[in-house]
Wavefront OBJ file of the C-alpha trace (Angstrom):
o trace
v 4.838 26.502 -6.088
v 6.870 25.858 -3.002
v 7.341 21.969 -3.880
v 8.747 23.230 -7.332
v 11.126 25.623 -5.672
v 12.497 22.951 -3.255
v 12.821 20.461 -6.326
v 14.893 22.995 -8.161
v 17.166 23.581 -5.133
v 17.639 19.930 -4.664
v 18.456 19.385 -8.271
v 21.001 22.233 -8.086
v 22.607 20.367 -5.179
v 22.652 17.090 -7.120
v 24.498 18.946 -9.998
v 26.903 20.449 -7.638
v 28.146 17.031 -6.482
v 27.799 15.398 -9.743
v 31.539 14.548 -10.143
v 31.039 12.130 -7.598
v 28.949 9.744 -9.626
v 29.780 7.711 -12.564
v 27.201 6.905 -15.184
v 26.322 3.175 -15.478
v 27.814 2.370 -12.017
v 25.401 4.301 -9.915
v 22.060 4.892 -11.721
v 20.347 6.596 -9.078
v 23.217 9.185 -8.801
v 23.092 9.598 -12.481
v 19.382 10.162 -12.500
v 19.617 12.833 -9.767
v 21.911 14.727 -11.967
v 19.432 14.583 -15.047
v 22.094 12.348 -16.987
v 21.480 9.610 -19.212
v 22.116 6.073 -17.639
v 22.588 4.169 -20.915
v 19.807 1.711 -20.338
v 17.978 0.531 -23.432
v 15.470 3.109 -24.281
v 13.063 0.384 -25.601
v 10.813 -0.989 -22.738
v 8.975 -4.018 -23.730
v 5.380 -4.006 -22.606
v 3.633 -6.844 -20.557
v 1.354 -8.769 -23.105
v -2.435 -7.940 -22.478
v -4.197 -10.607 -24.420
v -3.730 -14.380 -24.958
v -4.405 -17.486 -22.892
v -3.531 -15.868 -19.434
v -5.818 -12.835 -19.852
v -8.560 -15.148 -21.053
v -8.278 -17.449 -18.057
v -8.323 -14.494 -15.611
v -11.666 -13.389 -17.293
v -13.112 -16.838 -16.788
v -12.082 -16.794 -13.029
v -13.874 -13.453 -12.655
v -17.312 -15.196 -13.596
v -17.228 -16.646 -10.122
v -16.839 -13.177 -8.277
v -20.244 -12.275 -6.692
v -21.073 -8.544 -6.271
v -24.170 -6.617 -5.333
v -26.860 -6.116 -8.013
v -25.985 -3.738 -10.711
v -22.119 -4.389 -10.246
v -19.978 -5.704 -12.781
v -16.217 -6.841 -12.544
v -13.835 -6.918 -15.375
v -9.950 -7.445 -16.081
v -8.616 -3.946 -16.418
v -4.743 -5.169 -17.038
v -2.357 -7.909 -16.580
v 0.077 -6.687 -14.081
v 2.655 -9.179 -12.616
v 2.808 -9.082 -9.008
v 0.443 -6.229 -8.734
v 0.220 -4.718 -5.197
v -0.539 -1.231 -4.058
v -1.788 1.304 -6.723
v -1.530 5.011 -7.019
v -4.037 6.638 -9.641
v -2.467 9.488 -11.467
v -4.047 12.857 -10.736
v -3.968 14.173 -14.473
v -3.880 11.378 -16.958
v -5.589 7.934 -17.462
v -2.757 5.929 -16.048
v -1.685 4.547 -12.526
v 1.487 3.394 -10.946
v 1.579 -0.095 -9.330
v 3.976 -1.397 -6.883
v 5.258 -4.851 -6.091
v 7.113 -6.825 -3.544
v 9.901 -7.666 -5.978
v 11.790 -5.312 -8.087
v 9.327 -3.426 -10.342
v 7.028 -0.403 -10.259
v 4.661 -0.720 -13.251
v 3.166 2.201 -15.306
v -0.418 1.127 -16.472
v -1.964 3.354 -19.296
v -5.499 3.450 -20.607
v -4.522 5.635 -23.500
v -7.796 5.624 -25.442
v -9.950 5.862 -22.280
v -12.152 2.891 -22.799
v -11.991 1.577 -19.282
v -9.126 -1.131 -20.130
v -5.538 -0.690 -19.848
v -3.476 -0.484 -23.358
v -0.152 -0.610 -21.951
v 1.855 -1.979 -18.855
v 5.549 -1.538 -18.695
v 8.190 -1.060 -16.103
v 8.536 2.566 -14.646
v 12.183 3.689 -14.141
v 13.800 0.339 -15.251
v 17.268 2.024 -14.921
v 16.707 2.026 -11.089
v 17.427 -0.998 -8.800
v 14.086 -1.185 -6.778
v 14.011 -3.378 -3.579
v 10.383 -4.091 -2.625
v 8.850 -0.810 -4.069
v 5.447 -1.856 -2.545
v 4.337 1.637 -1.501
v 3.184 4.195 -4.196
v 1.325 7.461 -3.580
v 1.071 11.053 -4.654
v 1.827 14.533 -3.284
v -0.821 17.065 -3.728
v 0.923 18.712 -6.700
v 1.647 15.483 -8.629
v 4.911 13.990 -7.329
v 4.856 10.244 -7.220
v 6.454 8.769 -3.885
v 7.765 5.245 -4.106
v 8.528 3.885 -0.615
v 10.738 0.648 -0.834
v 11.807 -1.595 1.974
v 14.415 0.655 3.303
v 14.303 3.790 1.164
v 11.955 6.511 -0.157
v 12.241 7.955 -3.772
v 10.138 10.977 -5.249
v 9.655 11.273 -8.923
v 8.628 14.681 -10.305
v 5.871 14.493 -12.943
v 6.173 10.893 -13.282
v 2.888 10.510 -15.156
v 4.302 12.768 -18.066
v 7.880 11.649 -18.124
v 7.580 7.774 -17.742
v 8.107 6.604 -21.341
v 11.939 6.116 -21.191
v 14.036 4.213 -18.699
v 15.537 7.549 -17.102
v 13.244 9.717 -14.939
v 14.003 12.801 -12.722
v 14.101 11.546 -9.054
v 14.609 12.787 -5.471
v 16.307 10.490 -2.793
v 14.077 11.529 0.182
v 15.370 8.859 2.485
v 18.534 6.954 1.303
v 18.905 3.246 1.390
v 19.203 1.824 4.914
v 17.967 4.901 6.525
v 14.171 4.251 6.750
v 14.829 1.671 9.346
v 18.140 0.325 10.812
v 19.758 -2.037 8.418
v 20.022 -4.769 11.147
v 16.364 -4.659 11.309
v 15.718 -5.526 7.660
v 13.827 -8.730 7.095
v 12.094 -10.694 4.313
v 9.113 -10.647 6.768
v 6.585 -7.669 6.780
v 8.965 -5.440 4.748
v 6.291 -4.270 2.362
v 5.375 -0.458 3.120
v 2.313 1.716 2.140
v 2.136 5.382 2.103
v -0.289 8.419 1.842
v 0.361 12.049 1.596
v -1.971 14.431 3.821
v -3.418 17.791 2.711
v -0.563 19.523 4.894
v 1.861 17.804 2.997
v 3.299 15.202 5.361
v 4.227 11.677 4.031
v 2.811 8.900 6.143
v 4.558 5.501 5.936
v 3.756 2.172 7.542
v 6.527 0.164 9.144
v 5.632 -3.300 10.026
v 7.634 -4.946 12.547
v 9.566 -8.018 11.159
v 8.485 -10.706 13.795
v 5.263 -12.677 14.371
v 5.571 -10.987 17.768
v 8.604 -8.672 18.468
v 10.554 -10.099 21.562
v 10.751 -8.248 24.743
v 14.394 -6.835 23.693
v 13.104 -5.028 20.605
v 9.934 -3.156 22.246
v 11.965 0.176 23.104
v 14.038 0.140 19.870
v 10.907 -0.223 17.822
v 8.849 2.459 19.750
v 11.732 4.930 19.469
v 12.217 4.250 15.648
v 8.620 3.665 14.603
v 8.874 -0.104 13.441
v 5.608 -1.533 14.237
v 4.065 1.885 13.730
v 3.553 4.647 11.258
v 5.872 7.597 10.778
v 5.513 10.975 9.144
v 7.987 13.226 7.337
v 8.629 15.633 4.540
v 8.225 13.678 1.340
v 10.769 15.962 -0.543
v 13.832 15.762 1.761
v 12.745 13.500 4.654
v 12.911 16.133 7.307
v 10.784 16.401 10.354
v 10.490 12.648 10.852
v 8.258 11.770 13.827
v 6.503 8.569 15.086
v 2.896 9.194 14.336
v 1.276 5.985 15.685
v 2.622 3.042 17.822
v 1.354 -0.482 18.739
v 1.019 -1.598 15.338
v 1.820 -5.169 14.223
v 1.916 -4.886 10.215
v -0.249 -2.375 8.422
v -0.344 -2.852 4.721
v -3.265 -0.536 3.964
v -3.609 3.171 4.779
v -5.794 6.173 3.700
v -6.968 9.542 4.930
v -10.706 10.493 5.329
v -11.134 13.394 3.207
v -13.928 14.724 5.524
v -12.305 14.812 8.821
v -8.587 14.172 7.791
v -8.244 11.171 10.192
v -5.755 8.456 9.164
v -7.236 4.936 8.812
v -5.258 1.671 8.525
v -5.526 -2.057 8.448
v -3.324 -4.250 10.684
v -2.656 -7.966 10.171
v -3.007 -10.204 13.234
v -0.649 -12.524 14.910
v -0.276 -16.230 13.516
v -0.131 -19.444 15.420
v -2.797 -18.840 17.948
v -5.587 -20.999 16.379
v -8.064 -20.513 13.559
v -10.618 -17.841 15.340
v -8.064 -15.338 16.931
v -6.855 -12.898 16.946
v -8.902 -10.494 14.703
v -7.944 -8.560 11.764
v -8.014 -4.775 12.479
v -9.059 -1.484 10.849
v -8.035 1.343 12.845
v -8.629 5.034 13.121
v -5.864 7.648 14.053
v -7.359 10.820 15.532
v -3.995 12.389 16.669
v -0.425 12.023 16.802
v 1.053 9.783 19.439
v -1.555 7.380 20.065
v -0.933 3.651 20.953
v -3.040 0.907 19.450
v -1.794 -1.825 21.825
v 0.460 -4.261 20.057
v 1.981 -6.615 21.065
v 0.037 -6.357 24.361
v -3.316 -6.359 22.584
v -4.215 -7.463 19.148
v -7.870 -6.198 18.830
v -9.170 -7.062 22.250
v -7.219 -10.329 22.383
v -4.354 -10.370 24.771
v -1.104 -11.368 22.952
v 1.330 -10.781 25.643
v 1.844 -13.813 27.700
v 0.080 -16.014 25.090
v 1.752 -19.302 23.330
v 3.010 -16.772 20.674
v 4.681 -14.309 22.975
v 5.511 -16.071 26.341
v 8.558 -13.666 26.861
v 6.012 -10.736 27.169
v 4.156 -12.169 30.032
v 5.231 -9.399 32.377
v 4.753 -6.589 29.849
v 2.867 -3.779 31.038
v -0.339 -2.841 29.371
v 0.180 0.464 27.268
v -1.810 3.219 28.797
v -4.780 4.631 26.968
v -4.622 2.038 24.200
v -7.070 2.563 21.104
v -8.893 -0.442 19.970
v -9.921 -1.065 16.342
v -12.899 0.547 14.823
v -13.662 -2.893 12.986
v -12.482 -6.506 14.045
v -12.547 -8.772 10.928
v -12.412 -12.651 11.035
v -8.970 -14.038 11.918
v -6.385 -14.618 9.586
v -8.129 -12.931 6.362
v -5.165 -10.576 6.063
v -6.659 -7.111 5.422
v -4.297 -5.353 3.227
v -5.029 -2.127 1.013
v -8.021 0.085 1.818
v -9.357 3.374 0.251
v -12.232 5.976 0.873
v -14.807 6.151 -1.841
v -15.938 9.506 -2.904
v -16.877 8.840 -6.582
v -20.425 9.193 -8.055
v -20.652 6.234 -9.905
v -21.690 3.962 -7.298
v -24.808 4.038 -5.224
v -25.267 6.682 -2.478
v -24.683 3.966 0.364
v -20.969 3.442 -0.752
v -20.080 7.067 -0.922
v -17.834 8.314 2.069
v -17.197 4.834 3.038
v -14.159 2.573 2.905
v -13.364 -0.527 0.529
v -10.937 -2.850 2.335
v -9.176 -5.985 0.541
v -8.691 -9.127 2.244
v -5.719 -11.091 0.814
v -6.710 -14.301 2.302
v -5.448 -16.648 5.062
v -2.400 -18.875 5.036
v -2.039 -19.783 8.765
v -5.700 -21.642 9.197
v -7.006 -24.896 8.741
v -9.656 -23.929 6.235
v -8.840 -21.080 4.032
v -10.775 -17.571 4.420
v -10.675 -14.252 2.935
v -9.743 -13.337 -0.732
v -12.677 -10.730 -0.727
v -13.371 -7.081 -0.567
v -15.330 -5.652 2.448
v -17.437 -2.457 2.648
v -17.290 -0.367 5.792
v -19.515 2.696 6.020
v -18.623 5.767 8.038
v -21.119 7.109 10.775
v -21.897 10.719 11.119
v -19.614 11.073 13.884
v -16.690 9.778 11.789
v -16.371 6.375 13.310
v -16.917 3.102 11.532
v -20.342 1.292 10.873
v -20.672 -2.237 10.399
v -18.615 -4.127 7.708
v -20.165 -6.225 5.004
v -18.722 -8.396 2.221
v -18.712 -6.442 -1.170
v -17.053 -8.808 -3.436
v -16.242 -12.486 -3.041
v -15.555 -15.538 -4.956
v -11.779 -15.796 -5.459
v -11.639 -18.664 -2.983
v -13.453 -21.772 -4.436
v -15.377 -24.357 -3.004
v -12.334 -26.679 -2.743
v -10.557 -24.026 -0.712
v -8.113 -23.145 -3.529
v -7.510 -19.452 -4.460
v -8.237 -18.181 -7.919
v -7.076 -14.643 -6.949
v -5.929 -12.752 -3.828
v -6.823 -9.267 -3.662
v -4.277 -6.695 -2.435
v -5.406 -3.110 -2.815
v -8.234 -0.989 -3.869
v -8.294 2.382 -5.663
v -11.231 4.475 -6.935
v -10.855 6.062 -10.341
v -11.838 9.373 -11.527
v -14.743 8.117 -13.277
v -16.013 6.420 -9.969
v -15.105 2.935 -10.759
v -13.012 0.822 -8.405
v -9.669 -0.881 -9.202
v -8.656 -4.022 -7.300
v -5.139 -5.527 -7.503
v -4.318 -9.139 -7.330
v -0.695 -10.371 -6.900
v -1.523 -13.792 -7.013
v -3.004 -13.857 -10.447
v -0.972 -10.875 -11.552
v -3.997 -8.606 -12.390
v -5.968 -5.520 -11.760
v -9.583 -5.667 -12.049
v -12.261 -2.822 -12.478
v -15.610 -2.637 -10.876
v -18.223 -0.639 -12.248
v -21.828 -0.034 -11.512
v -25.038 0.621 -13.644
v -28.517 0.686 -12.488
l 1 2 3 4 5 6 7 8 9 10 11 12 13 14 15 16 17 18 19 20 21 22 23 24 25 26 27 28 29 30 31 32 33 34 35 36 37 38 39 40 41 42 43 44 45 46 47 48 49 50 51 52 53 54 55 56 57 58 59 60 61 62 63 64 65 66 67 68 69 70 71 72 73 74 75 76 77 78 79 80 81 82 83 84 85 86 87 88 89 90 91 92 93 94 95 96 97 98 99 100 101 102 103 104 105 106 107 108 109 110 111 112 113 114 115 116 117 118 119 120 121 122 123 124 125 126 127 128 129 130 131 132 133 134 135 136 137 138 139 140 141 142 143 144 145 146 147 148 149 150 151 152 153 154 155 156 157 158 159 160 161 162 163 164 165 166 167 168 169 170 171 172 173 174 175 176 177 178 179 180 181 182 183 184 185 186 187 188 189 190 191 192 193 194 195 196 197 198 199 200 201 202 203 204 205 206 207 208 209 210 211 212 213 214 215 216 217 218 219 220 221 222 223 224 225 226 227 228 229 230 231 232 233 234 235 236 237 238 239 240 241 242 243 244 245 246 247 248 249 250 251 252 253 254 255 256 257 258 259 260 261 262 263 264 265 266 267 268 269 270 271 272 273 274 275 276 277 278 279 280 281 282 283 284 285 286 287 288 289 290 291 292 293 294 295 296 297 298 299 300 301 302 303 304 305 306 307 308 309 310 311 312 313 314 315 316 317 318 319 320 321 322 323 324 325 326 327 328 329 330 331 332 333 334 335 336 337 338 339 340 341 342 343 344 345 346 347 348 349 350 351 352 353 354 355 356 357 358 359 360 361 362 363 364 365 366 367 368 369 370 371 372 373 374 375 376 377 378 379 380 381 382 383 384 385 386 387 388 389 390 391 392 393 394 395 396 397 398 399 400 401 402 403 404 405 406 407 408 409 410 411 412 413 414 415 416 417 418 419 420 421 422 423 424
């Protein structure tokens, strides 16, 4: 296969320059040469039973779903964020906003994970939130400012040392001076034509006027796409984005869909959260002039943008969600377990508000897709993680359909993954 040949070429290149690396000092360079790092081969798993697991199960009794659906604890996964379901085995990889990527395995196929342990612990990950697969089984991990690619990760994850390709080196995804603790979680998808799409949130509440040109050029506050093996062919695919932390590709028409979080500090009811649809490269989605159909430029959140020119032909959202619910992960559902009405539509996770006098969100929406490829009316699919006192008992981050048609939901607040099933 083409990608296999490319991997062999990259490996040969790495071996040719191997004298420059020293085992134990630069583990990425060591692993690129297929050498041993010296990290302990025994990787302690995360306990899956006990008081914490029972408390999580108790909280799930408050989650409301449509008739016939059931939600259960799938795995205890600390800081669980975005998920990538493995193509050939009963496992998945889970990113975090910290320093871990988790390998989650259901070895006996009973619908509950048996083992959760760190993936590639000999590497020093930095906000490895974004995880996704190439079409031929390479796991891509997108960090705050680096992109790595792991051949056959689902088959070679047992030890601390794994084969790795450095797609984009540290400090080269965005300019290092633009790194920030704010809006640094990336998400990714690989299209059928092999291109890797990465969201790049801009690090401000609203970017200042002096940053507009740079961000448009680099793709910060947008989506970039590139080759997932060597980083070549990079281009800015979409502009006018504030901070997208959810993306998927419609398998029917290949359009790219993504969520976008709204500007803070403008009140409880504005601006809206967004679900957007990219139908071609180069489209502009309005930000920071527009957030949904609310004008941010010149508002109290962005007074220095009062003279900003409205972007030409700005694309408005397919769906506007209630303000400050913080829609994050999303996924198209093409399984056969759920009723027909859900097939071909999207599930969207709302993390929940922080910048609001009364909390809202912490739920899962369902959005159908019309015959013409546009979005239908959004409806709440699952809720109950926000109790009557306004206290979070969970904060959904991502959704991921399994091969059996069940739906996984990650929760970074509780540190868990849930599994939703249907039986009529």
